[in-house]
Each structure stands twice: as C-alpha cells, then as structure tokens.
C-alpha positions in Angstrom: 0.1 0.1 0.2 2.9 2.7 1.0 4.2 1.7 -2.6 1.0 2.2 -4.4 0.6 5.8 -2.3 4.6 6.7 -3.1 3.4 6.5 -6.9 0.1 8.5 -6.6 1.8 10.9 -4.2 5.2 11.8 -6.9 2.6 12.2 -9.9 1.1 16.2 -8.8 -2.1 16.4 -9.8 -3.1 20.2 -9.2 -7.0 20.6 -10.0 -6.0 23.9 -12.2 -3.3 22.0 -14.5 -5.5 19.8 -16.7 -2.7 18.0 -18.2 -1.4 17.0 -15.0 -4.9 15.8 -13.9 -4.6 13.6 -16.9 -1.2 12.3 -16.2 -2.5 11.6 -13.1 -5.4 9.7 -14.2 -3.3 7.6 -15.9 -1.3 6.6 -13.3 -4.4 6.3 -10.6 -6.4 4.3 -13.7 -2.8 1.7 -13.9 -3.5 1.0 -10.2 -6.7 0.1 -10.5 -6.6 -2.1 -13.3 -3.6 -4.1 -11.4 -5.8 -4.8 -8.4 -9.3 -4.8 -9.9 -8.5 -6.9 -12.9 -10.5 -4.3 -15.0 -9.4 -1.0 -16.7 -11.6 2.0 -16.3 -14.0 4.2 -18.3 -11.9 7.1 -18.9 -14.2 10.3 -18.9 -13.0 13.7 -20.0 -15.4 16.4 -19.6 -14.1 20.1 -20.6 -10.7 18.6 -20.3 -10.8 17.0 -16.9 -10.0 13.5 -16.5 -12.3 11.0 -14.2 -12.2 7.5 -13.8 -15.6 5.2 -13.1 -15.1 1.4 -13.0 -18.8 -0.8 -12.9 -19.2 -4.0 -12.0 -22.2 -5.7 -12.7 -25.4 -3.7 -11.4 -24.2 -1.1 -8.6 -25.5 -1.5 -5.3 -22.5 0.5 -3.8 -20.5 3.3 -4.8 -17.0 3.9 -3.9 -16.1 7.9 -4.4 -12.8 9.6 -4.5 -10.9 12.4 -6.0 -7.4 12.1 -7.8 -7.1 15.9 -8.1 -5.1 18.4 -5.1 -4.7 21.8 -4.4 -0.8 21.8 -4.2 0.5 23.9 -7.0 2.9 22.0 -9.7 6.5 22.0 -8.4 5.2 21.6 -4.3 6.7 17.8 -4.3 10.2 20.3 -4.3 9.9 21.9 -0.7 7.2 18.8 0.3 9.2 15.3 -1.1 7.6 12.1 0.0 8.6 10.7 2.7 7.6 7.7 5.5 9.0 8.5 8.8 8.2 7.1 12.3 5.2 6.1 10.6 4.3 9.2 9.2 3.6 9.5 5.4 4.1 13.2 4.1 3.9 14.6 0.7 1.1 17.0 -1.5 -1.7 15.2 -1.4 -0.8 12.6 0.9 -4.1 12.8 3.1 -6.4 14.8 0.6 -7.0 12.1 -0.6 -4.1 10.0 -2.1 -4.1 7.3 0.9 -8.0 7.5 0.4 -7.6 6.0 -3.1 -5.1 3.2 -2.4 -7.3 2.1 0.7 -10.7 2.1 -1.7 -8.5 0.0 -4.1 -7.2 -2.5 -1.7 -10.3 -3.0 0.0 -12.2 -3.7 -3.1 -9.3 -5.7 -4.4 -9.6 -7.9 -0.9 -13.0 -8.9 -1.4 -14.0 -12.4 -3.9 -15.0 -10.2 -6.2 -16.2 -6.4 -7.1 -19.4 -7.2 -8.3 -22.1 -5.1 -7.3 -19.8 -1.7 -6.9 -19.4 1.2 -9.1 -16.1 3.2 -8.2 -16.0 7.0 -9.5 -12.8 8.9 -8.9 -13.1 12.4 -10.2 -10.3 15.1 -11.0 -12.1 18.2 -10.1 -13.4 17.9 -6.4 -10.9 20.3 -4.8 -12.5 23.2 -7.4 -16.5 22.2 -6.4 -16.8 19.1 -8.9 -17.9 21.5 -11.6 -17.2 19.1 -14.3 -17.9 15.5 -12.5 -20.8 16.8 -10.4 -23.7 14.9 -12.6 -21.3 11.9 -12.9 -21.4 11.5 -9.2 -25.5 12.2 -9.1 -26.0 9.7 -11.9 -23.8 7.1 -10.2 -25.6 7.2 -6.9 -29.1 7.0 -7.9 -30.3 3.7 -7.5 -26.9 2.5 -5.1 -27.8 1.3 -1.6 -24.7 3.1 -0.2 -22.2 5.9 -1.1 -19.0 5.4 0.9 -16.4 8.9 0.1 -13.0 7.9 1.0 -12.3 11.9 2.2 -10.0 12.0 4.9 -11.0 11.3 8.2 -12.5 14.2 10.4 -9.5 14.4 12.8 -6.5 12.9 14.0 -8.6 10.7 15.9 -9.9 9.2 13.0 -13.8 10.2 13.4 -16.0 9.7 10.9 -18.0 12.8 8.4 -21.3 12.3 9.6 -23.1 15.6 8.2 -21.7 18.3 6.2 -22.7 21.6 5.4 -23.8 22.7 1.9 -21.9 25.9 0.2 -22.9 28.6 -2.1 -20.9 30.9 -3.7 -22.0 34.6 -5.0 -20.3 37.6 -6.3 -21.7 40.9 -6.1 -20.8 43.0 -9.1 -21.1 46.9 -8.3 -21.3 49.2 -11.2 -20.6 52.7 -10.5 -19.6 55.7 -12.6 -15.5 57.0 -13.2 -14.6 60.3 -12.9 -11.6 62.2 -11.9 -10.9 62.0 -8.1 -9.1 65.2 -7.6 -10.9 67.8 -10.2 -14.5 66.2 -10.3 -15.4 63.1 -7.9 -18.8 64.7 -7.2 -19.8 63.6 -10.7 -18.8 60.2 -10.3 -20.5 57.1 -8.6 -17.9 55.5 -6.3 -18.7 51.6 -6.5 -15.8 51.6 -3.5 -18.2 52.8 -1.4 -21.2 50.9 -2.4 -19.4 47.9 -1.9 -18.6 49.1 1.6 -22.5 49.4 2.3 -22.9 45.8 0.3 -20.1 44.4 2.8 -22.2 45.4 5.7 -25.6 44.4 4.6 -24.3 40.9 3.4 -22.6 40.6 7.0 -25.9 41.6 8.7 -27.8 38.7 6.7 -25.3 36.1 8.2 -25.8 37.4 11.7 -29.4 37.4 11.5 -29.8 33.8 9.5 -27.2 32.9 12.2 -29.2 33.7 15.1 -32.4 32.2 13.7 -30.5 29.3 12.5 -28.6 28.5 15.5 -30.4 25.5 17.1 -32.1 23.8 14.1 -29.2 21.5 13.4 -26.2 19.8 14.8 -24.3 21.6 12.0 -25.0 24.6 13.7 -26.1 28.0 12.5 -25.3 28.8 8.4 -22.9 31.1 7.9 -22.7 34.0 4.9 -19.4 35.8 5.0 -17.9 38.3 2.6 -14.4 37.2 1.4 -12.9 38.9 -1.2 -13.1 42.3 -2.1 -11.8 44.6 -5.3 -12.6 48.2 -6.4 -10.9 50.8 -8.9 -8.9 51.0 -11.7 -6.3 53.9 -10.9 -5.6 55.9 -7.8 -7.1 59.4 -9.1 -10.0 57.6 -10.7 -13.6 57.4 -8.8 -14.0 53.4 -9.0 -16.8 52.6 -11.8 -16.5 49.2 -10.8 -16.2 46.6 -7.6 -16.4 43.0 -6.8 -17.5 41.3 -3.2 -17.1 37.8 -3.1 -19.2 35.8 -0.6 -18.7 32.5 0.9 -22.7 30.6 2.4 -22.2 27.7 4.1 -25.7 26.1 5.2 -27.3 23.5 7.5 -30.1 22.6 5.4 -32.0 23.0 1.7 -34.1 25.5 3.2 -31.5 27.9 4.9 -29.5 27.4 1.3 -32.8 28.7 -0.6 -33.7 31.3 1.8 -30.2 33.2 2.0 -30.1 32.4 -2.0 -33.4 34.4 -1.9 -32.0 37.6 0.2 -28.7 37.7 -1.5 -30.5 38.4 -5.0 -32.5 40.9 -3.0 -29.7 43.3 -2.1 -30.3 46.8 -3.2 -27.9 49.3 -4.0 -27.7 52.3 -1.2 -25.5 54.8 -3.6 -27.3 57.1 -6.0 -26.4 56.1 -9.5 -24.8 52.8 -8.3 -26.3 49.3 -9.6 -26.1 45.8 -8.1 -25.6 42.5 -10.2 -25.3 39.5 -7.9 -23.7 36.2 -9.5 -23.2 32.7 -8.6 -25.5 30.7 -6.4 -26.0 27.1 -4.6 -22.9 24.6 -5.1 -22.9 21.4 -2.9 -26.5 21.0 -1.2 -26.2 19.8 2.1 -25.4 16.5 3.7 -27.7 16.3 6.3 -27.5 13.6 9.4 -30.2 11.6 8.4 -28.4 10.6 5.2 -25.5 8.5 7.1 -27.1 7.5 10.6 -28.1 3.9 9.6 -24.5 3.8 7.9 -23.2 5.1 10.4 -24.4 2.6 13.0 -23.4 -0.4 10.9 -19.9 1.2 10.6 -19.7 1.6 14.4 -21.0 -2.3 14.8 -18.3 -3.7 12.0 -15.4 -1.6 13.9 -16.7 -3.3 16.7 -16.3 -6.9 15.6 -13.0 -6.1 13.8 -11.6 -5.2 17.3 -11.2 -1.4 16.3 -11.4 1.7 18.5 -14.7 2.9 19.0 -16.1 5.0 15.7 -17.3 8.7 16.2 -18.9 10.8 13.9 -18.3 14.8 13.1 -20.8 17.0 11.6 -18.3 19.6 9.6 -18.4 22.9 7.7 -16.7 21.5 4.8 -18.2 20.0 1.5 -17.3 17.5 -0.5 -18.8 14.8 -3.2 -20.7 13.4 0.0 -23.1 15.9 -0.5 -23.7 15.5 -4.2 -24.4 11.6 -3.5 -26.8 12.3 -0.1 -28.8 14.9 -2.0 -29.4 12.5 -4.7 -30.6 10.1 -2.4 -28.3 7.5 -1.8 -27.6 7.0 2.1 -23.9 8.2 2.6 -20.9 7.9 4.7 -17.8 10.3 4.7 -14.5 10.8 6.1 -13.5 6.5 5.3 -10.2 7.4 3.9 -7.0 8.1 5.9 -6.4 9.1 9.3 -4.2 12.1 10.2 -4.3 16.1 9.7 -3.5 19.0 8.0 -5.4 18.9 4.7 -4.5 21.6 2.4 -1.7 22.9 5.1 2.4 22.3 5.3 1.8 19.7 7.9 -0.1 17.1 5.8 0.4 13.6 6.8 -0.9 10.2 7.1 -0.9 7.8 10.1 0.5 4.8 8.3 -0.6 2.3 11.1 -4.3 3.1 10.6 -4.2 2.2 6.6 -5.0 -1.3 6.9 -7.7 -0.9 9.4 -9.6 1.7 7.6 -9.2 -0.7 4.5 -10.7 -3.7 6.3 -13.4 -1.6 7.7 -14.3 -0.3 4.2 -14.3 -4.1 2.9 -16.8 -5.1 5.7 -19.0 -2.1 4.8 -19.0 -3.3 1.2 -19.6 -6.6 1.8 -22.6 -5.6 3.9 -24.4 -3.3 1.9 -23.9 -4.8 -1.3 -26.1 -7.7 -1.1 
C-alpha cells in the first residue's frame, strides 16, 4: 500500500493543471486496473479527466478524487517521505491515501461485483464537470462511501456536512477624476462597503435564527474577496465582493439565495448584479445515520477503537450523493491531519484497519 501511495503522490495533480490531472488519471487508472483486474472508463469533460469502474449492477458507490490543491512543483518543498510511521507529501492525506485504501479494500474481496468506483479530477474546485457523473452514479445505490480523509487525527467519520453557495456581488458605478470632479462620479467602492455590511448583517440574522436547529450549527454568510477601482486618482466605476455561504439545510440555502438576490444599492446611481448561487447541497445527518451505525458495529467486530461521527462545515462529493437520495458515509479515507497545509500527513498504521473496515462495509451493503 505504501508503494502504491508513493506512486500516486509522486504524480502531482493540481486541479488547475488539466494536463497534470490527465497524467494522474493514467497512474490512478493503472493502479486500479492492476488491483481490480479491469480497466476504467475514462471520461473527459471540459478537459478534466475522470475515471469510473462499474462491476455488474452497482449497489455500492465508492467515491474519491485524484486532484489536489497543491501547485505543480510542490514536491520540491514537500517531498514524499515515510518517517516514524508518518507519510508526507502533497495530497497524501487529501486524498491519495484514501484512493489506495479504496482499491485495496475492493481488491481484498472475492469479487467486485455490485460496486461502482468513481474517481473524479475536479473535487477541489467544486466538482463542476463531474457533478452529473456523481449524481447519476449514486442514484439507485444502497450506499455511497466517500474516501475523503477522516474528520480528525482520531479517525472520526463525517456524518453531516454543510452545503455551500458562492456569490459575487458586482457593483457598477461611474468613473470620474478623483481630484477635479469626484462629485460627477458614482463611487463603486463606497457602495461595495455598504454591501459588505449588509451581507454581514444578513449572515448575523440567519445565524441567530438557525443556531439551534441543526447539529451542523447556524448558516454562515461571509464576505471574503473585495476589489474596487482602476487607478488611484479615479472614482471607482466597478467593485466586486465575493461571498462564501455555508448552510445546514436546503431550506436555509434557498432562503439565503433569495436574500442575496434581493440586495439593493444604497448609493444613488449605483447598480448591483448578483452572480453565482448554490453549489453543493447539504449532507444532512439523516443520510448517514444507518450507515454510521453499521460502521460502528463492524469496527467493534474487527476489534477497532469505537468510531465517532462528526458534523463538519466543509463540503465534499458526499453532499452530491446524499442529495441524490443515496445513503452516504464520508471520511472513510486516511487518518491524519493538516489537509491543504504544510503539515499534511497520514498515519500509516491506520491504513490497513481503515481498509478492512471499508471492505466489510462493502460486503454488508451490496447484498
């Protein structure tokens, strides 16, 4: 397993580099072919390479991704290494070790029949080209197991996830000379400041109303990126405000969407355009409850430590499988910490136990 993990980590696969993702797909495809005895269906959508294996009539969907957030060349500063039971390298935790565990779990069974394996190449950027594949593959399955890393270094599974929305509020003003006749302009930066405060108030009100209604906590509405203007001596004619939204329920997602699209300009002469909207729907706790109970029982039978389930704010492709009506359990991948950070690592000793747990879950749910 470590040799396979090294091979995947050494093939860098930054999401934004489609050629690198295509090379990674070849390496992942070869690994899957060797372990599963069959080659994948290679699906390229808008330049992004995805892989899918289908064995018989699927009852179980295994979901992973082979792209990472690490820019090309990151291996120079974050080389592959295994020291004192800790594996490091770009994407080792999120989620190349999960892919290795997934393939080995399925290969350990007498037959892969009844299983679909989907490995996409754009999860880290929202699965924009693979969402349809994920949803189509999930429909009709009895279970989806997502090989994202565990929720923490103790190995907790992810039993609920917030949904995500992304917006950009575009403010149109009017340029004018900032020194000679600023009064003839419409300052888009000032209007953007008004909108930042309005959006923050919107988030505070939604948070106060929704804090007690979900294990995922309250919705969050956060202004993030802000830009305005073209020159130091010119009244800004254009400004942009990016907004990150996380929601515990579909109802909250719809409500916030309506409020965002209802924003109005407060500066005379300014105009607003709200772009974006919902991305991933929430993965609500009900979608994982029975599978988590099964996983807990199987872990006990395998002599493993008791499992813990955690609701998290981040989203994954599990949001899509759950919304498609497929019971979903997430966080079954590697145990470690530091995903997306310089400290990213995998605890090697946990790879085999997690693989055995997944193999038992597949066995129990594909019947």
